[in-house]
N, CA, C and O atoms as a GROMACS GRO file, in nm:
protein
  500
    1MET      N    1  -6.036   2.128  -3.579
    1MET     CA    2  -5.938   2.184  -3.517
    1MET      C    3  -5.910   2.116  -3.379
    1MET      O    4  -6.003   2.082  -3.306
    2GLU      N    5  -5.788   2.097  -3.346
    2GLU     CA    6  -5.751   2.029  -3.209
    2GLU      C    7  -5.736   2.125  -3.109
    2GLU      O    8  -5.674   2.231  -3.124
    3TYR      N    9  -5.797   2.085  -2.999
    3TYR     CA   10  -5.774   2.174  -2.868
    3TYR      C   11  -5.692   2.089  -2.770
    3TYR      O   12  -5.697   1.966  -2.767
    4LYS      N   13  -5.611   2.169  -2.687
    4LYS     CA   14  -5.556   2.105  -2.576
    4LYS      C   15  -5.613   2.178  -2.444
    4LYS      O   16  -5.684   2.279  -2.444
    5SER      N   17  -5.572   2.112  -2.341
    5SER     CA   18  -5.616   2.163  -2.218
    5SER      C   19  -5.528   2.151  -2.114
    5SER      O   20  -5.446   2.060  -2.129
    6ASN      N   21  -5.518   2.224  -1.998
    6ASN     CA   22  -5.452   2.216  -1.886
    6ASN      C   23  -5.575   2.202  -1.774
    6ASN      O   24  -5.692   2.179  -1.803
    7ASN      N   25  -5.526   2.219  -1.650
    7ASN     CA   26  -5.638   2.219  -1.541
    7ASN      C   27  -5.738   2.311  -1.561
    7ASN      O   28  -5.852   2.281  -1.525
    8ASN      N   29  -5.713   2.436  -1.619
    8ASN     CA   30  -5.800   2.545  -1.602
    8ASN      C   31  -5.854   2.594  -1.748
    8ASN      O   32  -5.956   2.662  -1.758
    9VAL      N   33  -5.776   2.556  -1.857
    9VAL     CA   34  -5.800   2.636  -1.979
    9VAL      C   35  -5.801   2.522  -2.097
    9VAL      O   36  -5.721   2.427  -2.096
   10VAL      N   37  -5.892   2.540  -2.191
   10VAL     CA   38  -5.890   2.462  -2.327
   10VAL      C   39  -5.850   2.565  -2.425
   10VAL      O   40  -5.906   2.675  -2.429
   11TYR      N   41  -5.751   2.531  -2.505
   11TYR     CA   42  -5.685   2.619  -2.587
   11TYR      C   43  -5.638   2.564  -2.718
   11TYR      O   44  -5.638   2.443  -2.742
   12SER      N   45  -5.598   2.657  -2.804
   12SER     CA   46  -5.541   2.626  -2.931
   12SER      C   47  -5.461   2.758  -2.962
   12SER      O   48  -5.514   2.850  -3.024
   13CYS      N   49  -5.341   2.766  -2.921
   13CYS     CA   50  -5.262   2.896  -2.934
   13CYS      C   51  -5.138   2.849  -3.016
   13CYS      O   52  -5.042   2.794  -2.963
   14LYS      N   53  -5.148   2.874  -3.142
   14LYS     CA   54  -5.029   2.851  -3.227
   14LYS      C   55  -4.966   2.968  -3.264
   14LYS      O   56  -5.042   3.061  -3.291
   15TYR      N   57  -4.843   2.988  -3.272
   15TYR     CA   58  -4.746   3.097  -3.297
   15TYR      C   59  -4.631   3.066  -3.398
   15TYR      O   60  -4.562   2.964  -3.392
   16HIS      N   61  -4.618   3.163  -3.490
   16HIS     CA   62  -4.506   3.159  -3.582
   16HIS      C   63  -4.409   3.260  -3.516
   16HIS      O   64  -4.438   3.380  -3.503
   17VAL      N   65  -4.285   3.202  -3.473
   17VAL     CA   66  -4.181   3.272  -3.408
   17VAL      C   67  -4.061   3.272  -3.495
   17VAL      O   68  -4.023   3.168  -3.549
   18VAL      N   69  -4.000   3.387  -3.511
   18VAL     CA   70  -3.870   3.403  -3.594
   18VAL      C   71  -3.768   3.491  -3.498
   18VAL      O   72  -3.802   3.594  -3.440
   19TRP      N   73  -3.642   3.434  -3.494
   19TRP     CA   74  -3.536   3.512  -3.428
   19TRP      C   75  -3.401   3.493  -3.487
   19TRP      O   76  -3.370   3.391  -3.547
   20CYS      N   77  -3.326   3.588  -3.470
   20CYS     CA   78  -3.189   3.583  -3.527
   20CYS      C   79  -3.071   3.594  -3.442
   20CYS      O   80  -3.087   3.643  -3.330
   21PRO      N   81  -2.952   3.556  -3.478
   21PRO     CA   82  -2.830   3.568  -3.406
   21PRO      C   83  -2.791   3.726  -3.404
   21PRO      O   84  -2.825   3.802  -3.495
   22LYS      N   85  -2.726   3.762  -3.306
   22LYS     CA   86  -2.676   3.903  -3.297
   22LYS      C   87  -2.610   3.934  -3.417
   22LYS      O   88  -2.536   3.852  -3.470
   23TYR      N   89  -2.632   4.063  -3.473
   23TYR     CA   90  -2.587   4.117  -3.604
   23TYR      C   91  -2.631   4.032  -3.729
   23TYR      O   92  -2.584   4.055  -3.840
   24ARG      N   93  -2.711   3.948  -3.708
   24ARG     CA   94  -2.765   3.847  -3.821
   24ARG      C   95  -2.653   3.779  -3.880
   24ARG      O   96  -2.651   3.756  -4.001
   25ARG      N   97  -2.560   3.745  -3.801
   25ARG     CA   98  -2.440   3.653  -3.848
   25ARG      C   99  -2.484   3.518  -3.876
   25ARG      O  100  -2.566   3.460  -3.806
   26SER      N  101  -2.422   3.464  -3.989
   26SER     CA  102  -2.442   3.332  -4.026
   26SER      C  103  -2.370   3.224  -3.950
   26SER      O  104  -2.278   3.164  -4.006
   27VAL      N  105  -2.401   3.196  -3.841
   27VAL     CA  106  -2.335   3.108  -3.741
   27VAL      C  107  -2.410   2.979  -3.710
   27VAL      O  108  -2.357   2.887  -3.647
   28LEU      N  109  -2.538   2.974  -3.758
   28LEU     CA  110  -2.618   2.859  -3.714
   28LEU      C  111  -2.603   2.741  -3.810
   28LEU      O  112  -2.627   2.761  -3.929
   29VAL      N  113  -2.564   2.617  -3.767
   29VAL     CA  114  -2.557   2.516  -3.842
   29VAL      C  115  -2.652   2.408  -3.787
   29VAL      O  116  -2.727   2.345  -3.861
   30ASP      N  117  -2.646   2.392  -3.667
   30ASP     CA  118  -2.762   2.312  -3.609
   30ASP      C  119  -2.798   2.368  -3.474
   30ASP      O  120  -2.764   2.478  -3.431
   31GLY      N  121  -2.868   2.280  -3.413
   31GLY     CA  122  -2.926   2.335  -3.273
   31GLY      C  123  -3.065   2.281  -3.250
   31GLY      O  124  -3.137   2.306  -3.153
   32VAL      N  125  -3.094   2.195  -3.363
   32VAL     CA  126  -3.233   2.142  -3.359
   32VAL      C  127  -3.278   2.057  -3.218
   32VAL      O  128  -3.389   2.062  -3.163
   33GLU      N  129  -3.171   1.984  -3.178
   33GLU     CA  130  -3.173   1.905  -3.067
   33GLU      C  131  -3.201   1.992  -2.935
   33GLU      O  132  -3.277   1.955  -2.846
   34LEU      N  133  -3.138   2.095  -2.934
   34LEU     CA  134  -3.133   2.202  -2.816
   34LEU      C  135  -3.283   2.246  -2.806
   34LEU      O  136  -3.348   2.232  -2.703
   35ILE      N  137  -3.337   2.303  -2.928
   35ILE     CA  138  -3.465   2.352  -2.933
   35ILE      C  139  -3.573   2.251  -2.893
   35ILE      O  140  -3.664   2.282  -2.816
   36ILE      N  141  -3.562   2.125  -2.948
   36ILE     CA  142  -3.660   2.024  -2.921
   36ILE      C  143  -3.644   1.982  -2.777
   36ILE      O  144  -3.746   1.965  -2.710
   37GLU      N  145  -3.543   1.968  -2.733
   37GLU     CA  146  -3.514   1.929  -2.577
   37GLU      C  147  -3.591   2.032  -2.485
   37GLU      O  148  -3.669   1.998  -2.396
   38THR      N  149  -3.562   2.160  -2.518
   38THR     CA  150  -3.627   2.272  -2.443
   38THR      C  151  -3.773   2.264  -2.448
   38THR      O  152  -3.841   2.265  -2.346
   39CYS      N  153  -3.825   2.257  -2.573
   39CYS     CA  154  -3.977   2.261  -2.590
   39CYS      C  155  -4.038   2.113  -2.519
   39CYS      O  156  -4.148   2.115  -2.464
   40GLU      N  157  -3.971   2.009  -2.524
   40GLU     CA  158  -4.025   1.895  -2.454
   40GLU      C  159  -4.037   1.924  -2.303
   40GLU      O  160  -4.133   1.887  -2.236
   41ARG      N  161  -3.934   1.991  -2.257
   41ARG     CA  162  -3.919   2.004  -2.114
   41ARG      C  163  -4.033   2.116  -2.067
   41ARG      O  164  -4.086   2.111  -1.956
   42LEU      N  165  -4.061   2.209  -2.160
   42LEU     CA  166  -4.168   2.313  -2.143
   42LEU      C  167  -4.306   2.274  -2.173
   42LEU      O  168  -4.396   2.352  -2.143
   43LYS      N  169  -4.334   2.156  -2.230
   43LYS     CA  170  -4.450   2.090  -2.291
   43LYS      C  171  -4.503   2.192  -2.397
   43LYS      O  172  -4.622   2.223  -2.401
   44VAL      N  173  -4.408   2.243  -2.482
   44VAL     CA  174  -4.443   2.322  -2.591
   44VAL      C  175  -4.435   2.236  -2.723
   44VAL      O  176  -4.328   2.183  -2.752
   45GLU      N  177  -4.541   2.222  -2.798
   45GLU     CA  178  -4.551   2.140  -2.916
   45GLU      C  179  -4.489   2.207  -3.032
   45GLU      O  180  -4.538   2.315  -3.066
   46ILE      N  181  -4.382   2.157  -3.104
   46ILE     CA  182  -4.330   2.217  -3.218
   46ILE      C  183  -4.410   2.135  -3.339
   46ILE      O  184  -4.420   2.013  -3.353
   47ILE      N  185  -4.458   2.229  -3.410
   47ILE     CA  186  -4.549   2.184  -3.530
   47ILE      C  187  -4.448   2.193  -3.656
   47ILE      O  188  -4.452   2.100  -3.737
   48GLU      N  189  -4.363   2.290  -3.674
   48GLU     CA  190  -4.266   2.294  -3.776
   48GLU      C  191  -4.142   2.380  -3.731
   48GLU      O  192  -4.154   2.477  -3.657
   49MET      N  193  -4.041   2.342  -3.775
   49MET     CA  194  -3.908   2.419  -3.750
   49MET      C  195  -3.818   2.408  -3.865
   49MET      O  196  -3.804   2.310  -3.938
   50GLU      N  197  -3.750   2.537  -3.875
   50GLU     CA  198  -3.644   2.545  -3.990
   50GLU      C  199  -3.519   2.629  -3.925
   50GLU      O  200  -3.532   2.739  -3.872
   51ILE      N  201  -3.416   2.568  -3.937
   51ILE     CA  202  -3.306   2.660  -3.874
   51ILE      C  203  -3.211   2.699  -4.013
   51ILE      O  204  -3.152   2.618  -4.084
   52MET      N  205  -3.213   2.827  -4.028
   52MET     CA  206  -3.119   2.884  -4.134
   52MET      C  207  -3.001   2.932  -4.073
   52MET      O  208  -2.999   2.947  -3.951
   53PRO      N  209  -2.886   2.964  -4.154
   53PRO     CA  210  -2.765   3.021  -4.101
   53PRO      C  211  -2.780   3.137  -4.007
   53PRO      O  212  -2.718   3.152  -3.902
   54ASP      N  213  -2.877   3.224  -4.061
   54ASP     CA  214  -2.888   3.355  -3.993
   54ASP      C  215  -3.025   3.384  -3.912
   54ASP      O  216  -3.050   3.493  -3.860
   55HIS      N  217  -3.110   3.272  -3.906
   55HIS     CA  218  -3.240   3.278  -3.839
   55HIS      C  219  -3.303   3.162  -3.819
   55HIS      O  220  -3.268   3.064  -3.886
   56VAL      N  221  -3.403   3.151  -3.727
   56VAL     CA  222  -3.480   3.039  -3.674
   56VAL      C  223  -3.607   3.065  -3.707
   56VAL      O  224  -3.654   3.173  -3.673
   57HIS      N  225  -3.686   2.971  -3.780
   57HIS     CA  226  -3.837   2.974  -3.779
   57HIS      C  227  -3.903   2.876  -3.689
   57HIS      O  228  -3.856   2.762  -3.687
   58LEU      N  229  -4.000   2.901  -3.619
   58LEU     CA  230  -4.065   2.782  -3.536
   58LEU      C  231  -4.203   2.816  -3.527
   58LEU      O  232  -4.244   2.926  -3.490
   59LEU      N  233  -4.283   2.709  -3.565
   59LEU     CA  234  -4.432   2.719  -3.565
   59LEU      C  235  -4.457   2.622  -3.420
   59LEU      O  236  -4.420   2.505  -3.419
   60MET      N  237  -4.510   2.673  -3.324
   60MET     CA  238  -4.538   2.606  -3.206
   60MET      C  239  -4.665   2.635  -3.139
   60MET      O  240  -4.733   2.734  -3.168
   61GLU      N  241  -4.701   2.541  -3.044
   61GLU     CA  242  -4.821   2.576  -2.977
   61GLU      C  243  -4.783   2.583  -2.823
   61GLU      O  244  -4.713   2.496  -2.771
   62VAL      N  245  -4.828   2.682  -2.759
   62VAL     CA  246  -4.786   2.712  -2.624
   62VAL      C  247  -4.911   2.733  -2.523
   62VAL      O  248  -5.000   2.809  -2.558
   63ASP      N  249  -4.918   2.674  -2.412
   63ASP     CA  250  -5.006   2.690  -2.318
   63ASP      C  251  -5.033   2.835  -2.294
   63ASP      O  252  -4.931   2.895  -2.261
   64PRO      N  253  -5.145   2.911  -2.300
   64PRO     CA  254  -5.149   3.046  -2.288
   64PRO      C  255  -5.119   3.091  -2.136
   64PRO      O  256  -5.081   3.205  -2.109
   65GLN      N  257  -5.138   2.998  -2.045
   65GLN     CA  258  -5.099   3.030  -1.910
   65GLN      C  259  -4.943   3.026  -1.873
   65GLN      O  260  -4.899   3.068  -1.766
   66TYR      N  261  -4.875   2.976  -1.965
   66TYR     CA  262  -4.730   2.985  -1.971
   66TYR      C  263  -4.674   3.103  -2.028
   66TYR      O  264  -4.592   3.178  -1.975
   67GLY      N  265  -4.737   3.116  -2.171
   67GLY     CA  266  -4.692   3.245  -2.236
   67GLY      C  267  -4.593   3.219  -2.346
   67GLY      O  268  -4.494   3.148  -2.323
   68VAL      N  269  -4.612   3.272  -2.462
   68VAL     CA  270  -4.516   3.260  -2.577
   68VAL      C  271  -4.393   3.330  -2.543
   68VAL      O  272  -4.287   3.283  -2.582
   69HIS      N  273  -4.396   3.450  -2.468
   69HIS     CA  274  -4.274   3.514  -2.436
   69HIS      C  275  -4.168   3.438  -2.341
   69HIS      O  276  -4.046   3.448  -2.349
   70ARG      N  277  -4.240   3.362  -2.250
   70ARG     CA  278  -4.160   3.286  -2.150
   70ARG      C  279  -4.097   3.170  -2.228
   70ARG      O  280  -3.981   3.137  -2.204
   71ALA      N  281  -4.175   3.104  -2.327
   71ALA     CA  282  -4.128   2.997  -2.399
   71ALA      C  283  -4.006   3.017  -2.490
   71ALA      O  284  -3.919   2.933  -2.505
   72VAL      N  285  -4.010   3.152  -2.558
   72VAL     CA  286  -3.911   3.186  -2.647
   72VAL      C  287  -3.786   3.216  -2.557
   72VAL      O  288  -3.675   3.172  -2.585
   73LYS      N  289  -3.808   3.292  -2.450
   73LYS     CA  290  -3.691   3.326  -2.359
   73LYS      C  291  -3.610   3.202  -2.324
   73LYS      O  292  -3.488   3.200  -2.338
   74GLN      N  293  -3.683   3.096  -2.276
   74GLN     CA  294  -3.632   2.970  -2.221
   74GLN      C  295  -3.553   2.911  -2.359
   74GLN      O  296  -3.434   2.885  -2.345
   75ILE      N  297  -3.602   2.895  -2.465
   75ILE     CA  298  -3.560   2.844  -2.573
   75ILE      C  299  -3.424   2.905  -2.624
   75ILE      O  300  -3.324   2.840  -2.654
   76LYS      N  301  -3.438   3.040  -2.628
   76LYS     CA  302  -3.312   3.125  -2.674
   76LYS      C  303  -3.210   3.112  -2.560
   76LYS      O  304  -3.094   3.085  -2.590
   77GLY      N  305  -3.245   3.132  -2.427
   77GLY     CA  306  -3.148   3.119  -2.330
   77GLY      C  307  -3.074   2.990  -2.312
   77GLY      O  308  -2.952   2.987  -2.299
   78TYR      N  309  -3.154   2.877  -2.309
   78TYR     CA  310  -3.079   2.741  -2.313
   78TYR      C  311  -2.983   2.722  -2.427
   78TYR      O  312  -2.866   2.683  -2.415
   79SER      N  313  -3.050   2.755  -2.547
   79SER     CA  314  -2.970   2.718  -2.667
   79SER      C  315  -2.844   2.808  -2.686
   79SER      O  316  -2.744   2.764  -2.743
   80SER      N  317  -2.854   2.935  -2.636
   80SER     CA  318  -2.727   3.018  -2.629
   80SER      C  319  -2.630   2.960  -2.538
   80SER      O  320  -2.515   2.940  -2.578
   81ARG      N  321  -2.664   2.933  -2.427
   81ARG     CA  322  -2.571   2.886  -2.323
   81ARG      C  323  -2.506   2.760  -2.360
   81ARG      O  324  -2.386   2.746  -2.337
   82VAL      N  325  -2.577   2.660  -2.419
   82VAL     CA  326  -2.508   2.530  -2.456
   82VAL      C  327  -2.425   2.561  -2.581
   82VAL      O  328  -2.306   2.527  -2.580
   83LEU      N  329  -2.477   2.624  -2.689
   83LEU     CA  330  -2.390   2.650  -2.801
   83LEU      C  331  -2.264   2.723  -2.769
   83LEU      O  332  -2.159   2.683  -2.818
   84ARG      N  333  -2.266   2.832  -2.686
   84ARG     CA  334  -2.153   2.909  -2.647
   84ARG      C  335  -2.047   2.818  -2.577
   84ARG      O  336  -1.926   2.828  -2.602
   85GLU      N  337  -2.097   2.732  -2.490
   85GLU     CA  338  -2.010   2.639  -2.417
   85GLU      C  339  -1.947   2.530  -2.526
   85GLU      O  340  -1.829   2.497  -2.512
   86GLU      N  341  -2.017   2.481  -2.621
   86GLU     CA  342  -1.965   2.393  -2.705
   86GLU      C  343  -1.888   2.453  -2.815
   86GLU      O  344  -1.800   2.386  -2.868
   87PHE      N  345  -1.912   2.573  -2.853
   87PHE     CA  346  -1.827   2.638  -2.955
   87PHE      C  347  -1.770   2.766  -2.899
   87PHE      O  348  -1.832   2.870  -2.920
   88PRO      N  349  -1.662   2.767  -2.833
   88PRO     CA  350  -1.598   2.878  -2.760
   88PRO      C  351  -1.587   2.999  -2.843
   88PRO      O  352  -1.610   3.112  -2.798
   89TRP      N  353  -1.548   2.974  -2.978
   89TRP     CA  354  -1.529   3.092  -3.071
   89TRP      C  355  -1.655   3.182  -3.079
   89TRP      O  356  -1.642   3.299  -3.115
   90LEU      N  357  -1.776   3.131  -3.048
   90LEU     CA  358  -1.890   3.217  -3.046
   90LEU      C  359  -1.880   3.327  -2.956
   90LEU      O  360  -1.922   3.438  -2.992
   91LYS      N  361  -1.824   3.308  -2.827
   91LYS     CA  362  -1.797   3.402  -2.728
   91LYS      C  363  -1.721   3.521  -2.780
   91LYS      O  364  -1.759   3.633  -2.748
   92SER      N  365  -1.616   3.504  -2.857
   92SER     CA  366  -1.543   3.600  -2.900
   92SER      C  367  -1.608   3.680  -3.033
   92SER      O  368  -1.591   3.801  -3.052
   93ARG      N  369  -1.678   3.602  -3.111
   93ARG     CA  370  -1.745   3.666  -3.221
   93ARG      C  371  -1.866   3.749  -3.188
   93ARG      O  372  -1.891   3.852  -3.252
   94LEU      N  373  -1.946   3.703  -3.084
   94LEU     CA  374  -2.067   3.754  -3.059
   94LEU      C  375  -2.080   3.790  -2.903
   94LEU      O  376  -2.069   3.698  -2.822
   95PRO      N  377  -2.101   3.904  -2.866
   95PRO     CA  378  -2.129   3.931  -2.729
   95PRO      C  379  -2.254   3.840  -2.655
   95PRO      O  380  -2.248   3.804  -2.537
   96SER      N  381  -2.345   3.816  -2.729
   96SER     CA  382  -2.458   3.719  -2.690
   96SER      C  383  -2.504   3.665  -2.818
   96SER      O  384  -2.509   3.737  -2.918
   97LEU      N  385  -2.539   3.542  -2.819
   97LEU     CA  386  -2.570   3.468  -2.947
   97LEU      C  387  -2.687   3.522  -3.001
   97LEU      O  388  -2.686   3.550  -3.120
   98TRP      N  389  -2.798   3.545  -2.931
   98TRP     CA  390  -2.922   3.599  -2.997
   98TRP      C  391  -2.962   3.742  -2.972
   98TRP      O  392  -2.933   3.797  -2.866
   99THR      N  393  -3.028   3.804  -3.068
   99THR     CA  394  -3.067   3.946  -3.037
   99THR      C  395  -3.179   3.936  -2.940
   99THR      O  396  -3.239   3.830  -2.922
  100ASN      N  397  -3.209   4.054  -2.874
  100ASN     CA  398  -3.308   4.065  -2.769
  100ASN      C  399  -3.446   4.038  -2.833
  100ASN      O  400  -3.536   3.985  -2.768
  101SER      N  401  -3.460   4.074  -2.958
  101SER     CA  402  -3.601   4.074  -3.028
  101SER      C  403  -3.616   3.949  -3.098
  101SER      O  404  -3.526   3.870  -3.127
  102TYR      N  405  -3.751   3.938  -3.126
  102TYR     CA  406  -3.794   3.829  -3.201
  102TYR      C  407  -3.928   3.862  -3.282
  102TYR      O  408  -3.990   3.962  -3.243
  103PHE      N  409  -3.973   3.801  -3.372
  103PHE     CA  410  -4.105   3.811  -3.436
  103PHE      C  411  -4.196   3.711  -3.398
  103PHE      O  412  -4.163   3.592  -3.400
  104VAL      N  413  -4.321   3.750  -3.358
  104VAL     CA  414  -4.423   3.642  -3.319
  104VAL      C  415  -4.550   3.688  -3.372
  104VAL      O  416  -4.587   3.804  -3.358
  105SER      N  417  -4.620   3.598  -3.433
  105SER     CA  418  -4.755   3.605  -3.498
  105SER      C  419  -4.841   3.480  -3.468
  105SER      O  420  -4.800   3.365  -3.483
  106THR      N  421  -4.964   3.515  -3.424
  106THR     CA  422  -5.054   3.402  -3.410
  106THR      C  423  -5.106   3.352  -3.556
  106THR      O  424  -5.115   3.430  -3.650
  107VAL      N  425  -5.132   3.241  -3.564
  107VAL     CA  426  -5.164   3.189  -3.693
  107VAL      C  427  -5.303   3.146  -3.718
  107VAL      O  428  -5.336   3.064  -3.803
  108GLY      N  429  -5.399   3.221  -3.621
  108GLY     CA  430  -5.528   3.196  -3.641
  108GLY      C  431  -5.601   3.236  -3.763
  108GLY      O  432  -5.701   3.177  -3.805
  109GLY      N  433  -5.544   3.344  -3.822
  109GLY     CA  434  -5.594   3.406  -3.945
  109GLY      C  435  -5.557   3.329  -4.072
  109GLY      O  436  -5.625   3.335  -4.174
  110ALA      N  437  -5.448   3.260  -4.061
  110ALA     CA  438  -5.404   3.190  -4.198
  110ALA      C  439  -5.414   3.037  -4.175
  110ALA      O  440  -5.388   2.998  -4.061
  111PRO      N  441  -5.447   2.954  -4.260
  111PRO     CA  442  -5.467   2.819  -4.264
  111PRO      C  443  -5.309   2.765  -4.210
  111PRO      O  444  -5.207   2.812  -4.259
  112LEU      N  445  -5.309   2.670  -4.115
  112LEU     CA  446  -5.190   2.620  -4.070
  112LEU      C  447  -5.097   2.548  -4.182
  112LEU      O  448  -4.974   2.546  -4.177
  113ALA      N  449  -5.169   2.495  -4.276
  113ALA     CA  450  -5.089   2.429  -4.380
  113ALA      C  451  -5.014   2.527  -4.455
  113ALA      O  452  -4.908   2.490  -4.506
  114VAL      N  453  -5.056   2.657  -4.473
  114VAL     CA  454  -4.998   2.765  -4.554
  114VAL      C  455  -4.872   2.813  -4.458
  114VAL      O  456  -4.765   2.838  -4.513
  115ILE      N  457  -4.884   2.823  -4.327
  115ILE     CA  458  -4.766   2.850  -4.244
  115ILE      C  459  -4.665   2.753  -4.247
  115ILE      O  460  -4.546   2.784  -4.253
  116LYS      N  461  -4.708   2.630  -4.244
  116LYS     CA  462  -4.618   2.522  -4.239
  116LYS      C  463  -4.529   2.516  -4.374
  116LYS      O  464  -4.408   2.494  -4.372
  117GLN      N  465  -4.599   2.535  -4.484
  117GLN     CA  466  -4.541   2.535  -4.623
  117GLN      C  467  -4.442   2.649  -4.627
  117GLN      O  468  -4.330   2.631  -4.676
  118TYR      N  469  -4.477   2.766  -4.578
  118TYR     CA  470  -4.374   2.878  -4.575
  118TYR      C  471  -4.255   2.840  -4.502
  118TYR      O  472  -4.146   2.869  -4.551
  119ILE      N  473  -4.261   2.781  -4.393
  119ILE     CA  474  -4.145   2.756  -4.309
  119ILE      C  475  -4.062   2.642  -4.380
  119ILE      O  476  -3.939   2.644  -4.382
  120GLN      N  477  -4.138   2.542  -4.440
  120GLN     CA  478  -4.064   2.437  -4.502
  120GLN      C  479  -3.985   2.488  -4.621
  120GLN      O  480  -3.873   2.443  -4.646
  121ASN      N  481  -4.043   2.577  -4.690
  121ASN     CA  482  -3.979   2.643  -4.816
  121ASN      C  483  -3.862   2.744  -4.788
  121ASN      O  484  -3.803   2.788  -4.887
  122GLN      N  485  -3.824   2.782  -4.669
  122GLN     CA  486  -3.738   2.879  -4.634
  122GLN      C  487  -3.601   2.848  -4.703
  122GLN      O  488  -3.533   2.936  -4.756
  123LYS      N  489  -3.567   2.719  -4.699
  123LYS     CA  490  -3.433   2.683  -4.761
  123LYS      C  491  -3.419   2.712  -4.902
  123LYS      O  492  -3.308   2.725  -4.953
  124SER      N  493  -3.532   2.723  -4.968
  124SER     CA  494  -3.519   2.734  -5.127
  124SER      C  495  -3.554   2.892  -5.159
  124SER      O  496  -3.572   2.930  -5.276
  125VAL      N  497  -3.562   2.972  -5.058
  125VAL     CA  498  -3.567   3.128  -5.079
  125VAL      C  499  -3.448   3.186  -5.114
  125VAL      O  500  -3.442   3.307  -5.132
   0.00000   0.00000   0.00000
């Protein structure tokens, strides 16, 4: 098992996060670059990612002092703002791009390879 550290904490905090556009509309075609860009800025490691037309799966490692809730809020906020600027029709179709809710689960109980495979196989479901 690999561990990371900041000045105060040695950690291994991996999360499986899933979120959807408002009303589960099939509007997502891309956005990988926006999520990668945000995660790099936040120093969040993306282990696996899959963007489906109506939801996003992200397996990531987050510093526990920053918190998964803050990371998800930043990723969703930045991607929503940029996508709605780039595609103005989204503003008329959706009052906000993302729902307020999301799913998050720690992956300590399941082998990481199983979670990665699950995310990679989303397109074939």
